[in-house]
N, C-alpha and C positions, 0 to 999 in steps of 0.2 A: 352374379357378375357385377364388378364394380370398377369404375374408372375414376381416378383422381387426376384432374387436369390443371396444370399450373398456368396462371396468367400474371402479367406484371402490373396491370391496373384493373380497377373495378370496371371501368368502361369497356376494356377488352373482353372481360368476362361476360358482361351483359350483351355485347355485340355478338359474341359466339352463340349465346342462347337464342337470340333472335334469328340469326342467320341459319344455324343448323337445325333448329326446330320450327323455322318459318313462323315465328310469332312476332307480331308487331308490338305487342305489349307483354311485359313479364310481371306477374304478380309474385311479390316476395313477402313472406310472413315469418318473422323470427328466423331469418337466414335460411328459410326453406322456400323453394320455388314450387308453386302450385303446378303439379305435373299430371293431374288425373286425366287431362284431356290428350296426353301424349302417349300414343300406343307404344307398348314395349318398355315403358319407364315405370319403375317402382317409386323412386324418389330422386330429388335433386336438392343438394344442400350447398350453401356457401361455407367455406372454411378458411381460417386464417393460417392454418398449419397442416402439414401432412408429414407425419413422422419427424417432427421438429423442424421441418423445412418451412420457413416463412413464405407467404405468398398469398395471392388472391385465388384460392383453390375452388374448384368445382367438383363436388363428389356426385357422381351419377350412378345409381343403382338400377340395373336393368331386370326386366322380368325374365324368368327362365322359360320362355316360349320362343317360337320362331321369330316373332316380331322383335322381341328383346335381343335375340342373338343377331338378327340382321342389322338392327340399329347399332348394336355394339361394334360389329365388324365395319360398318359404314363409317363411324366416328373414328375408329382406330386407323382406318385408311386415310382419313382427312386430316388428322392432327399430327403435327410434328412429334415423332416418338420421344424426343428429348423433353417434351412437356408433360409426359404421362408417368404417373406413379413413381417408382424408384429410379426411372431414367433421368429425372431432373437432376441437374448438376448441383451437388451439395457435398463438398469434400469433408470427409471425416478423418482422413489421414493426410498428413502434410506431404505435398509434392513440390516440385520446383515452381518458381514464380511464373515462368512462361506458360506452363500447363494450367495453372490456376487462372492466369489472366485470360487465356483463350476460352476457358470454360465459362468464366463470368461474362466476358464480352458477348459470347453467343447467347447465354442464358438471358441476360437483361437487354441485349441489343442496344447498348449504350451509344454506339457510333452512328446509329441510324434513326434514333428517336429523340424528340425534344421533350422538355419538361423534366420534373424531378421525381416523378412517381417511381421510376426504376431505381434511382439512386436511393430514395427513401427505403425501398424494399431491401436493397443490397445492404444498407446500413443496419436494418433489422437482422439480416443474416449475420453480419459481422458481430453484433451483440450476442447472437446465439452462439457463435463460435467461442466468444469470450466466456459465456456462461458455462460452456462444456469444456473449458480449459484448452481450447485449441488456439493458443495464443499466436503461434507462428502463422496460422492461416488467417487469423483476424488482422494481424500486422500487415500481411501481404495484401489483404483486401483494402485496408486503409491506404496503403501505398498506391494502389490502383486508383482510388478516388483522388488522392493527392495529385496523381499524374494527369488525370483527365478532367477532373472537376473540383479543383481546390476550393472554389467559392462555396460549394455545398458544405464543406467542413467548417468554413468560416461562420456560416449562418447558424443562429441559435446556439452558439458555443458548442457545436458538435465536436470541435477539436479537442474538447476535454476528455474524450474517450482515449486519446493518446496517453494521458496520464495513467489511466487504468492499465493500459498495455505496458507502460514503463514500469509500474509497480509490480505487475505480474512477472515481468522479466527479472526484476530485481529479486523477487522471491525465489527464483530458481537460479540465481547467481549469474544471470547473463547481463552484466552491466553494459556491454557494448550495444546490445539491441535496445536496452532501456534508454541509453543516451540518444540513439538514433531516433527513437520515437519522440523524445523531447525536442530534439533538433527539428523534426518535422513540425511539431507544434509551434516552435519558435518562429518558423517561416510563416506559418498561418497567423500568428499573433505578433507581428513585428513591433507593436507598441507596448507589449506586455513584458514584464520581467519574470512572471511566474515560471515559465519553462526553464529559464536560466537559474532561478532559485532552486528548482527541483534538480537540475543537472548538477549544480554545485554540491547539493546535499548528497546525491548519489556518489559523486566523486570522493567526498570526505569520508563517507561510510565505508568506501572500498579502498581507502588508503591512497587515493590519487590527488593529493593536496595541491600539486602544481596546476593540474587541470582545473581544480576547483577555484584556485586563485585567479587564473586567467579568465575563467567564465564569469566570476563575480566582477572582475575589473571591467570586462566588456559590458556587462549588464548595468553597472553603475554609471556608465556614460549615458544610458537611457534614462536612468532614474537615480541621481546621485544621493537622494534623501532616503532611499530605502534601507531601513536599519537591519532588516533580515539579511540582505545581501552583504551589508557591512559586517554583520555577525559571522556569516559563513566565511567571508574573506579573512577575518581575524582568526577564526578557528583553524583555517587552513594554514595561516602564517605560524600560529602557535605550534601546530602539529609538526611543521618542518623546522621549528626552532628559529624562525626569523623574528625574534622578539623586538629587536630594535626597529625594524620596518613597521611592525605592528603598532608599537608605541607611537612612532612618528605619524603614522597614518591616523590613528585615533586622536592624537593631539590636534591635528589639523581639523578633523571633524568637530572636535569639542570647541575649537576656536569659533567655528560657525554656529554650533548649537550647544552653548555652555550649560543649558538646562536639560539636556537629553539624558535621562536617568539610565537608559539602556546602554549608552556609550560609556557612562561611568562604571557601570557593572562590568562591561567588557574590559575596561582598563584595569579594574580590580582583578579580573581573571588573569590578565597578563602578568601583573606584579606578583600574584600568588605563584605562577609558574616560575617566575624569576627568584622566588623565595624572598621577596621583599614584602613581608607580611604587614608591616606598618603602612606602607604605601597602599597595599591592597585594601586594608581596613578603611583607610581614609576614603578610597573610591567607593567602596561598598556602602559606607554610611552616607556618603554624598548621594549615591543612587537611591537609597531609601528615603532620604529627605526630599528628593525631587519626584519620586514616584507618585502616581495618582491612581484613581479608581479605574483608569483606562487600561492598566496593566493586568494581565491574567495572573492567576495564582502561581503559575510556573515561574514567573519572574521573582515573586517574593520567596518561593522555595529556594531558588538558585542563589539569591543574595544572602539570605539567612544561612544557607549551607556554606557559602563561601566565607562568611564571617566566622562560622563555627570552625571551619578548616584552618583558618588563620590562627585563631585562638588555640586550637589543638596543637598546631605546629609550635606555637610559643609556650607550650606547656601550661597554659592558663585554662585548665580543664573545666573549672566551674563555669567560666564564661562560655566556653565551647559548648557545654551541655545545654546552657540556657538558650543559645541560638539554634542549636540542633532541634531542641524541643519546639521552638517557634516555627521552624520549618516543618516539623512533623505534624503540626496542627492542620497544615494544608493537604497533607497526604500521609495518613496514619499508617500506611503500609509501605512506605518508601524503604526499600531494602538497604540502601547505603546508610541512611540515617539510623535505622534500627540496629544494624551490624555495628556501626561506629559507636553508638551509645552503649551497646553491650560491652564493647572493648574498653571504652573509657571507664565505665563503672567498675569493671573487673581489674584491669591492669593498673590504672592511674588512681582511681578513687577508692579502690579496695572495698566496694560495696557489691558483694556477690549476689544478693537478692535482687538488686536493681539490674544487675547485669543479666541475671536469669530472666527477669521480666521482659526486657527488650529483645533478647535473643529468642525467647519462646514466642513472642509476637511475630518475629520474623519467620521462624520455622512454620508457625501455624498458618501464616498468610502466604508463604512461598516455600512449600516443602521441597521444591526442586532446587533451592539455593544450597549448594554444597558447602559453602563457607559458613552459612548459618547452622547447618547440621553439625559441622565440625566443632564450631564454638559451643554449641549446646552440649555436645558430647564431652567436651572438656570440662564444662561447668558441672555436669552430672558426675564426672569423675572426681572433681574437687569435693562435691557433696557426698561422695562415696556411694552413689547409686550406680553400681558397677554395670548391672544389666542394661539400664537405660543408656548409660554412657556408651556401652559396646554397640547397642542398636543404632544410635545416631552416628557413631564413628564409622560403622560399616556402611550406613546409608550414605554418608559423605564420600567414602571411598568409591562407591558405585557411581556417584555423580561426577566427582573430580579425581579420577584415578591417578592423574599426573601430579597431584599436589602432595609432595613428600611429607610434610608435617602430619598429614592424616595417617600415613603408614607408620610414622614414628610413634604417634599417640596410641595407635592400636597395639603396637609392639610393647610399648611401655605399660599399657593396661594389662597385657598378657603376663609380663614379667612380674608386676605387682601382685597379680592373682596367684602366680606360682609361689611367690614368697609367703603370701598370707596363708596358703594351704599347707605349708611345711610345719 
């Protein structure tokens, strides 16, 4: 016979032992309570979990004799049944907010106890729900803390867990709940722009550029110098085609910070979108000149890639290749760079071996890239390796079945095979 009893605090657990076993002192060794003097008890252990339920648990094993059975029944009668074994509230299936709130308020007795022990334990439960992918339950738990004890979430940056919730919701396509989680974090961190930055990024990724723009604009009132907010604002403007607004906004920022390499890079991006390649190149080279070691590799990759794109648009393919290769040094597996180099070497510079080299590198590092598989299939067809061409083209078709050129290439390969067999 075994009883697992749930307690909210360590002190509550010790008090129970002293009261029900009439012991003034309790001896504990490696989470085990010395119980040889207690008739009817086989063992008593302290546990942090019972069936994944966090808590200050007490596991009591009783002897299979009359004394053990009597003591077992005595404790069962004395203890609240909702504190025993599987009766302890721990939702594994999502239910409505009211039912969850009532269960948690009763379990942790939040409204009638002082101190943070119960809240700390509840926070561990929320983490447990996240770990087991019960995101809705975790979100509702955080909403309860936000309602009754928001200062608890403020301490020790516990509010960062809301970002985990937001990303989990984004992964399942629930952008609405993701934004709600970040808005909750924004209330808890009124001085911080991080929640707004994450919100604007979520909006951009999900094609909600106007919301992203408004979020960035509001956050920039708090921190006008934050270049990541400026970046998201500019990206949102580019995506909705508000190029003139974007240029004017950046010019004002560059008047204040003429040596800001990041803003020059953003201006280059706008000019490139406007097909003003010369202006874009001027901005990109200015950004390179002003950049320093504080910039991450991603910045260098983006600038070199932008320069390569401009030269490629201007049909200056050798310069384009040179700058794409500079970008490639920072990330040797970048799919866009490898694919583009393969295309330039094949179609523009007529160097099939080099085209094969970069396309093969792409397919080897990212076999799930359908466009790489398609391009490699075409190269093999050009080299008259029919079986290899067919294999890669069929692979491409399975990955990007909506891409008509793949179907055309397969059909052409079949037609050529029939002609050669005649």
